[in-house]
N, C-alpha and C positions, 0 to 999 in steps of 0.2 A: 174511389181513387180517380184522378183525372184521366181523361182520354184525349188523344190528339188526332187531328185529321191527317197526320203524316203517314204515308204508306211505308216509310222506311223505319218505323219506330223500333221494330225488333232488331234491325241491323244496328241502329244507333245504341240501343241498350247493350248489344253484344260488344260494340266498340268501347262503351263505358266500362264493361266488366273487364275487358282486356287491360284497361289502364290500372286495374287493381291486382295485376298478376303477381306482384312481389309482396303482397300483404302477408303478414305473419300474425294470425289471430291469437291474441292472448287470453281472451275471455269470450265465450260464446253465449253467455246469459243475456237475457233481454235488457235493453238499455233504453233510457228515456232522453228526450231532447236536451235536458239540462245537464246530463252526465257526460263525462268524456268517453269517447269511443275507444275501447281497449284494443286498439289495433295499430300496427305500425304502418303509416301511410307515407307516400313520397311527399316531398316538400310542397309541391304545387297543390296536391290534394288537401293537405293539412290547412293551407291558407284559405282555400275555398270553403272548407268545412267550418273553420273558425269564423269567417266572415258571415256565413249563412246563419250560424248559431247565434251570433250577436243580434241579428235582426229577427231571431226566433223563426227563421224560414230555412228549412233544410236545403242544401245545395241540390240543384237539379241533377237527376241521374243521367240525363241526356239532353242534348239540344235538339229541338224540333225545327223542322224546316218551315213550318207554317206559324202564324202568329195568333192562333186562338186555341183554347182548350175547353173541354166540356167536362164538368164534374158536378155531381149532386144536382143534376138538371139545371146547372147554371153555366153560362158562357163567359169565359175569361179571355180578354183580348190582348193582355200583356203578361210577361213573366212575373212581374211584381205581384199582381193580383192573384195569380194561381199559386205562387209560392206562399203568400200570406194565408190563403184558404187552406192549403195543404198543411201548413204549420199549425193552424188552429184546429182543424177538423180531423186530420189524418196522421198526426204525429206518431201515435202508437204503431199504426200500420207501417209507416216508413221505417221506424226503428226495427220492427220485426223483420221486414224485408232486407234491410241493410245488414242486420246480424246474420240472416240466412245466407245472403250472398257472400259475405265475408267468410263465413264458415265453409261454404262450398269452395271458395277460392283457396283457402288454407288447405283443404283436403286435396284439391287439384295440384297445388304446389308440392305437397308431400308426396303425392303419387308420382309427379314428374321427377322428383329427386330419386325416388325408388327405382324408376325406370332407367334413369341415367346411371345409377349405381349398378343396375343389372347389366347395362350395356358395357360398362367398364369391366365387369367380370367376364365379358364375352359370352353372350347368350348362346352362341353356337356350341360352346363347350357343354352346355346342359344336354344338348342332343346327343353328344358323344359319350355321355357318362356310362351308358350301358349298351351292350351290343344291339339290342332291339331298337335303340334310338338312332343308331348309325344309319339305319335304313331310311330315315327321314331325308338323308342327303345322298341317297342312291337313286339312279334313274329307274324309271318304270320300264321293265323289259318284258312285262306280261304279254305284250302283243307280238313278241318274237319267240320262236321256238329255240330250245338250247342249241339245236343244230345250226340255226342261223347265226348265233353268236360265236359258235366254235368254228364253223366251216370257214374256209378261206384264211386259216391261220398259217398256211404254208407260205413259202417264200414268194410264190408267184401271185397268189390272190390276197395275201394278207398285207399288213402295213406296220411300219415302225414309226412311232412318234418320238421326236426329240424336242425338248423345250426346257426353258428355265424361267423363273420369275423372281426377281429381287424385290422383296417387300418385307416389312416388319411383321413377324408372326409372334404373337404373345406367348402361345403355348404350342410349340411344334409337335409335342407328343399327341395332342388331339388330332392334328393334321395327319400324323403318321397312322393313327388308328383308322381314320376315315379313308386315307389313301389305300391302305391295305384292304379294307372292306370293298372299296370301289373297284380296285383291280381284280380282286377275286370274283366279284359280282359280274364283271365283264369278261372273265377268263383271260386276263392280260398277264403277261410275264414281263420281266424287265427289272430295272433298278430305279429307285426313287430316293433321292437324298433330301432331307428336310432339316432346316435350321431356323434360328430366330431371324436370319437374314433372307429367308425365302425357300424356294423349292427348285429342284433340278431333277428332271425325269427323262428316262428313255424306256418306253413300253411298247410291246408288240402284241398283235392279235389280229382278229378279222377286221376288215374295213368298217363293218357295222359297229364293232366294239370300240375301235379307235374314234369313230365319229361321235359316239355317245360320250366317250371320255372327254373329248374336246368340248362338247356342249355343256357337260357338267362343270368343267373347269371355268368356262367363260361365264357361267351363271352363278358360280359359288361366291358368296359375299367376301371371302378372303382375297380372291384373286380377280374378280370381275372388273375392278377399276385399274388393273395393271396389265392384264393379259388381253391380247386380241388374237383373232384367228391366224393372222400372219406370223405370230410368234411360234407356231407349231410347225416344225419341219417334218416332212413326210418322205418316206422311201419304201421301196419294196422290201417285204420281209414278213414278219409275223411272230407269233408266240414261239415258233421254233428257233428264233434267233437268240433266245435266252434260255438257260437251263432251268431257271426258276424265277420266282418273284422275290425281290429283296427290297424292303422299305425300311428305312432307318432314320434316326435322328442324329445329326452330327453338329459340330461347331460351325463348319463351313459347308455350303452346298457344292463347292468345288474346292478340293484341298490344296490351298496355296501355302498352308503352314503358318499363317499369320492371323491373329485374332481379328474378326470383323470390327471389333472396337478400335483397333489401331489403323487398319486400312479398310475403309468402307466402300461399298458399292455406290455410294452417293456422289463420289468425286471421280468418275471415270473420264477417259479421254472423249474427244468429240466423235460422235457416231457419224459414220458415212454410209449412205445407202450403197448397194452393190454397184449402181451406176456411177456414183460419185467416186467410189473406191477404184473402179475400173479406169476412170479418167486420170486419177492420181498415179496409178501404176503405169499407165500409158505414158504420161508425162515423164515419169522417173526413168523408164526404160529408153525413152527417146533421146536422152542426154548422151552426148558424145562420150563422156567418161563417168558412168554411174558410180564408180568407186570413189570419185571425188565429189559426189553430190552432197547436198545438205539434207538429203532424205535417206532414211533407212527403212526398208521394208522388212518388218520383224515378224517371224513365225513364232507364236507363243506355245506351240505344241511340243511334244516329246520327239526325240530324234527318230524313233521308229515310225512315227506318223509322217514326218516330213521326208523320210527316206523314200517312200513310194509315191509321194505327190506333194507339190509345193508351187508357190508362185515363182515365176522367173525372176532372177536377181535378188532373191530374198536372203536374209540372214537367218539361218535356222540353227538355234543353239543346240549343242550336242548334250542335251540333258535328258535324263531318263524319266523324270516325273515333274509335274508342275510345281510341286513344293520346292524344287530346286531353283525355280525361276527367280525369286527375289535375290538369292545368293548370286545367281548369274548376273543379274543387273548390277549388284553391288561390286562384284569383281571386275566388271567391264564398263563401269560407269562413264569413264572418259570417252568411250566409243560413242556415247549418246549426247555428249555435250554440244549444245547449240545445233542440234539436229531436229528435223521434222520426222517424227516416227509414225509409220503406218503399220498398225498391228493387226493381226488376224489369227483366228483359231477355227476349230471345227464349226461350232454353232454360235459363238460370240460370248459364251459365259466366262471363259478364262480371261478374255480381254477386259471384262468389266473391272475386275479388281487388279489385274495385271497392269492395265493402263493407269489405274489409280496409284499403284505403287510407284510406277515410273514417274508419274507427274509429281508425286510427293518428294522425289529427289531434287526437283527444281533445276535440272540441268538441260532439259530439252526446250527447244523453241516451241514446239507444238506436239501433242500426242493425239493421234486419230485411231479409231478402231472400226473394223468392218462390221456393220450391223447385220446380225443374222449369220455371221461367219461364212466360211467357205461353202457351207450347205446352200445358203441363199444365193451366193455369188454364182455357183454352178447352175442353179436353176435358171438364172438369167443369162449367164455367159458360159455355156458348156464348152465352147471352143475359145475361151478368153485366155487370160494370162496365167491361169492355174493349169499346170500340166501334171498328168498322172492321176492316180486314184486318191480317193478320200478315205483315210483310215477311220474306222468306227469301232467302238468298244463293245462288240458283241461277236457272235459266232460267225458273222459274215466277214469280219476283219476289214473289208474295204468296199466302197461304192465306186462304180465306174461311170463317168460322164463323158469321157472322151477316149480316144484310142491310144493316147500317148503312154509310153512306158519309160519311166525315168530311173528305174532301179534294175539290178541284175542279179543273176543267180550267185549265191555265195560261193559256189564251187567252180563253175566253169565260166562265169562272167557273161553268160548269155542274157539278153534282156528278159527280165522276169520280175513280177510284182505281186505274186500270190503267196501269202504267208501260210505256213503250216507250223504246228507245234513241234518242238524237238521230240524225237522219237524216244528219248529217255524219259520214263514216266515222272520222275521226280523233278525234271527240269521244267522251268516255267518260261522258256524262251520261245520266240517265234523265229523261224528260219526261212530264208528265201532259197529254195532249192528247186530247180526245174525238173520236169518229168524224166529227162534222161539221167540226171544225177540221182534222182530218187530210185530209178531202176537199177542203179549200181550200188544201192544200199546207203547212199550218202544222205541220210535223213536226220542226223543229229546236228547240233549246232557247232560242235567242235570235236577234236580228237579225244579230249578228256571225257566229254559226255558220251562219246561212242564207247569208250572203255568202261565207263560207269554203267552204261546200259548192258554191256556184255557181262560184267560181274553180277549185276542184278539178275540177269537171265540164268546164270549158272548157280546163283544162291538166292532163291526166291524169298528166303526168310530175312535176307539182309535188305531191308526196305527203308532204311533211314540214311539218306545221303544229304550232305550239305550242298547247297547250290554254289559250287565253286568249280570252275573249269578255266580253260584258257581265255574264255570270253570275259571273265570277271576280274582278271588279275591286274590289268594295267590301265584301264580306262579311268580318267579322272572324274570325280564326282561333279565338280564344277569346272568346266573348261574356261580357258582364258583366250579371248580373241586377240591375236597379235596385231591384226589389221582388218580392214573391211574386205580383204581378200577371202574372208571366211564365208562370204556369200556363196550361194550354191548354184552356179551355172552348170556344175557337174555334180555327180553323186559324191557325198563326203565319205571319208574313211575314218569314222570315229573309232576310238580305242576302247578296250574293255573297262568295266566298272563293276563294283560290288555295291549292292543296295538292298533295301528292305524287301522290295517286291520282285526281286530277280535281277540278273545281270544285264549288261548292255550288249554292245556289239562284240562279236568274236574278232580275233585278230585277223588282219589282212582281209582275205576273201570270205572268211566265215562270219558274215555279218548277220546278227540275229537280235531279237528284241524281246522285252518282257511280255508276258501274257497280258492280254488286255485287262485293264482296270481303270476306274474313273479317277485318274490322277493326272 
């Protein structure tokens, strides 16, 4: 076979092979120069092969950078002479090599298609088929003692992570199995919701465990292209903040009550950084008459959250759960017509689809949302325009970033913002009752619950009470805002409500709230 003085011969041959990447070999038997090559070639290659065959000279497999070749102890100074020599003396070898190369290319193409098919089946799923394979996606903690992972889980030395990630997940049940194993592996407690639209988690444990959890999430193929370290909000806490670990698959990662297929996370409002949001709120509050402004500062949270902390001048809907938010928008749609809406929530997740829903109504000038939620805002502006505590859905109930108290005791109206559960075991309400009132036995959410608790104490076997009391009788499920005077420069006086996960505020001073749940 001819040899060339080109130092790049192997690279040129490789380039030539790459040009045959789409060949589909039909016959791998030996062929001779006069027969048709049983392979599907691209148009350009077919023309070259046909032209070379007519002249009984095979097409060159590569172009050399120099102008002479050596073969059979002869020196050839041009391509025509070397082609003629190869065609007459080495035709069989060329055919053998061509058939071999085409066969290899066909096998490569087949393997490539198989790999692509495997990718489409999600290869990560294969690792999660059996419990022992889940370990492939768990961090190595062999260098740490169990005490190191568990110690510091208390409220002072531990940590709570809050995060979410909207991204398409083909099979959330595999993610669920992995997340369960991961949290157990790191001794984390908390709640993780998984759906085809993404993941929403709040987990607590030692700082070492939460650090390892973040590292795993940032390196996981499912989420590494969507999550960054700044997406994880941290606060003092630990495993003690949650009674257990709950990981589950749901239709939505935050329950708005509308299918993600109808209102998608892909069409949210414009994200504003805490600094940008701060400037917008400052501009809004600096107006002489904010009530007549073209801007609405909208709190997307539940009423018991905004009760103990909120942005100055906000509109805080008197709703008990986020799944009521779409109905609230529908009922008060005229309120938002031709308005610039600044939305916010705890960590940003409710605003993602909440803003998408409001945008879809087509009545607002613009819809903005606070990126990272109140959590990130308070990290940057602890003494900014957000006053009071930040409600959280765990045993802590609230986080404090400033000394402002915007709520009051349900009984004596003294400034107070620390929730406790109603003293009646069957009641799922939170009540604001100060130490003095607690000392007087005022620990239930209302008179009805006090009486219910007394009957339960006298008849221990009577343990099935409906959640109905003065608090739940009159409060409308979806409130109607008569005007923008519904903004909250002062604490609101919401009325009772009956709902699936517990009642709302009690009448007049007996204000109380549902037990925390991710709604």
